[in-house]
C-alpha positions in Angstrom: 0.0 0.0 0.0 3.0 2.3 0.4 6.6 2.6 -0.9 8.1 1.5 2.5 9.0 -2.0 1.3 10.6 -0.7 -1.9 12.6 1.9 0.2 13.8 -1.0 2.4 15.1 -3.0 -0.5 16.7 0.1 -2.0 18.5 0.6 1.3 19.8 -3.0 1.2 21.0 -2.7 -2.3 22.4 0.8 -2.0 26.0 0.8 -3.2 25.7 -2.7 -4.7 23.3 -2.3 -7.6 26.1 -2.0 -10.1 28.0 -5.0 -9.0 27.8 -8.5 -10.5 25.0 -10.9 -9.4 27.2 -12.9 -7.1 28.4 -9.8 -5.3 24.9 -8.5 -4.9 23.8 -11.8 -3.3 26.8 -11.8 -1.0 26.0 -8.2 0.0 22.4 -9.0 0.8 23.5 -12.0 2.8 26.1 -10.1 4.8 23.8 -7.2 5.6 20.9 -9.5 6.6 23.3 -11.3 8.9 24.5 -8.1 10.5 20.9 -6.8 11.0 19.7 -10.1 12.5 22.5 -10.2 15.0 22.3 -6.5 15.9 18.5 -6.4 16.3 18.5 -9.7 18.3 21.0 -8.1 20.7 18.8 -5.0 21.0 15.7 -7.1 21.8 17.6 -9.0 24.5 18.9 -5.8 26.0 15.4 -4.3 26.2 14.0 -7.4 27.8 16.8 -7.4 30.4 16.0 -3.7 31.1 12.4 -4.7 31.9 10.7 -3.5 28.7 7.7 -5.4 27.4 7.3 -3.7 24.0 9.6 -1.8 21.5 9.9 1.9 21.9 7.6 2.7 19.0 4.8 0.6 20.5 5.3 2.0 24.0 5.3 5.6 22.6 2.0 4.9 20.7 0.4 3.5 23.8 1.4 6.5 25.9 0.1 8.8 23.2 -3.3 7.0 23.1 -3.4 7.0 26.9 -3.0 10.8 26.9 -5.9 11.1 24.4 -8.0 8.8 26.5 -8.2 11.3 29.4 -10.5 13.4 27.2 -13.2 10.7 27.0 -16.0 9.5 29.2 -17.4 5.9 29.1 -20.9 4.5 29.3 -21.4 0.7 29.9 -24.1 -1.1 28.1 -24.0 -4.6 29.6 -22.7 -6.3 32.8 -20.3 -8.6 30.9 -18.0 -5.6 30.1 -18.2 -6.3 26.4 -19.9 -3.3 24.9 -19.4 0.4 25.7 -19.9 3.9 24.3 -17.0 6.4 24.5 -17.8 10.1 24.2 -15.2 12.8 23.6 -15.2 15.7 25.9 -15.4 19.1 24.2 -12.1 21.0 24.7 -10.4 23.9 23.0 -7.8 21.5 21.7 -10.5 19.5 19.9 -11.0 21.5 16.7 -14.0 19.5 15.5 -17.3 18.3 16.7 -17.0 15.8 19.6 -17.9 12.2 18.5 -19.0 9.1 20.2 -17.5 5.6 19.5 -18.8 2.1 20.2 -16.3 -0.3 21.6 -16.8 -4.1 21.7 -14.0 -5.6 23.8 -14.9 -9.3 23.2 -14.6 -8.7 19.4 -11.6 -6.4 19.5 -13.6 -3.8 17.7 -13.9 0.0 17.9 -15.7 2.5 15.6 -12.5 4.4 14.9 -11.1 1.3 13.2 -7.6 1.5 14.7 -8.1 -1.2 17.2 -9.1 -3.9 14.7 -6.6 -2.7 12.1 -3.5 -2.5 14.3 -4.5 -4.9 17.1 -3.3 -2.2 19.5 -5.5 -0.4 22.0 -6.7 3.0 20.8 -7.6 5.8 23.1 -11.2 4.6 23.4 -10.2 1.0 24.3 -7.7 2.4 26.9 -10.3 4.5 28.7 -12.7 1.5 28.6 -10.0 -0.7 30.2 -9.4 1.9 32.9 -13.1 2.3 33.5 -13.6 -1.5 33.9 -10.4 -2.2 35.7 -9.1 -4.5 33.0 -5.5 -5.2 32.1 -4.5 -3.2 29.1 -1.9 -5.8 28.1 -4.7 -8.3 27.4 -5.7 -6.3 24.4 -2.3 -5.8 22.9 -1.5 -8.3 20.2 1.3 -10.8 21.1 3.1 -9.9 17.9 4.2 -6.6 19.5 5.9 -8.3 22.5 9.7 -8.3 22.7 9.6 -12.0 23.3 8.1 -12.7 19.9 10.3 -10.1 18.2 13.3 -11.9 19.7 12.1 -15.2 18.2 12.0 -13.5 14.8 15.8 -12.9 15.0 16.7 -16.3 16.4 17.6 -17.6 13.0 21.3 -18.2 12.8 23.5 -17.4 9.8 26.6 -19.5 9.0 29.7 -18.4 7.1 29.8 -19.3 3.4 32.5 -21.8 2.7 35.5 -20.8 0.6 34.9 -21.1 -3.1 37.6 -23.9 -3.2 35.2 -26.2 -1.4 32.2 -25.6 -3.7 30.8 -28.3 -5.9 32.0 -27.9 -9.6 29.6 -26.0 -11.8 28.5 -27.7 -14.9 25.7 -25.3 -16.1 25.9 -22.8 -19.0 28.1 -19.7 -18.8 26.3 -16.4 -18.9 28.0 -13.5 -20.7 26.5 -10.1 -20.1 25.7 -7.9 -23.0 27.8 -4.7 -22.8 25.2 -2.8 -24.8 22.6 -3.3 -22.1 24.8 -1.8 -19.4 23.5 1.4 -17.9 25.3 4.6 -19.0 27.1 6.4 -16.2 25.9 9.8 -17.6 22.7 11.0 -16.0 22.5 8.2 -13.5 19.9 9.0 -10.8 21.2 9.8 -7.3 21.2 7.0 -4.7 20.4 9.2 -1.8 16.8 9.8 -0.7 15.6 13.4 -0.6 15.1 14.5 3.0 12.2 16.7 4.1 10.8 18.1 7.3 10.0 14.6 8.6 13.7 13.8 8.8 14.5 16.8 11.0 15.6 15.8 14.5 13.4 16.7 17.5 15.2 19.5 19.6 16.1 18.8 23.2 15.2 15.2 22.9 17.0 13.1 25.6 19.4 10.5 24.2 18.8 6.9 24.9 20.8 3.7 24.6 20.2 2.1 21.3 20.1 -1.4 22.9 18.0 -1.1 26.1 16.3 2.2 25.3 17.1 3.7 28.7 18.7 7.1 29.4 22.0 7.7 31.2 24.3 5.6 29.0 25.0 4.5 25.5 25.5 1.3 23.6 29.2 1.0 24.5 28.7 0.9 28.2 25.2 -0.6 28.3 24.9 -2.6 31.6 22.4 -5.0 30.0 24.6 -6.0 27.1 26.6 -9.2 27.6 
């Protein structure tokens, strides 16, 4: 639905797109190996530091929790399954206040975010607070650091030296020099930055492994 996946592939192949096929495959293999090892270490460090979810998920939950303070709840059954959440008119709300129906048993909210992301929206959060329910119950397990760590448990092994490879008996491919891209007018390999890429001023620095403040990745106490 977006160009995010294409941008990821371009990032992997950046600097290697003009190399031979074998070199491109080796580059993808080496970079994938580095990323799996690096991100697996980060997930382990965040787990040792006591985090349950990645920083992006935690930040989104905090943002939704702040928005939930401007809502009131009405319960419609004693099983705590269906509610109506009404927005409180405030000067910050620059539109007409709306009401949303929340069905906890079906993981459904009128806003559509809950069923699309499997992450509690502001309306679900205020319902959980009203009913004294655990918010973690309505966070999809795919967001937990334990499951993310499992995604990076795959191990890569060094490729054997070419002297140990089985002899190749297939056809030899010779590239056509006329199909080679001309160096003149080649598009730039760097993405054009805009205001989204500007850093946030006065933002506290955090360790890239455990996401805690006060130290960096070189002296992280949770890294082994």
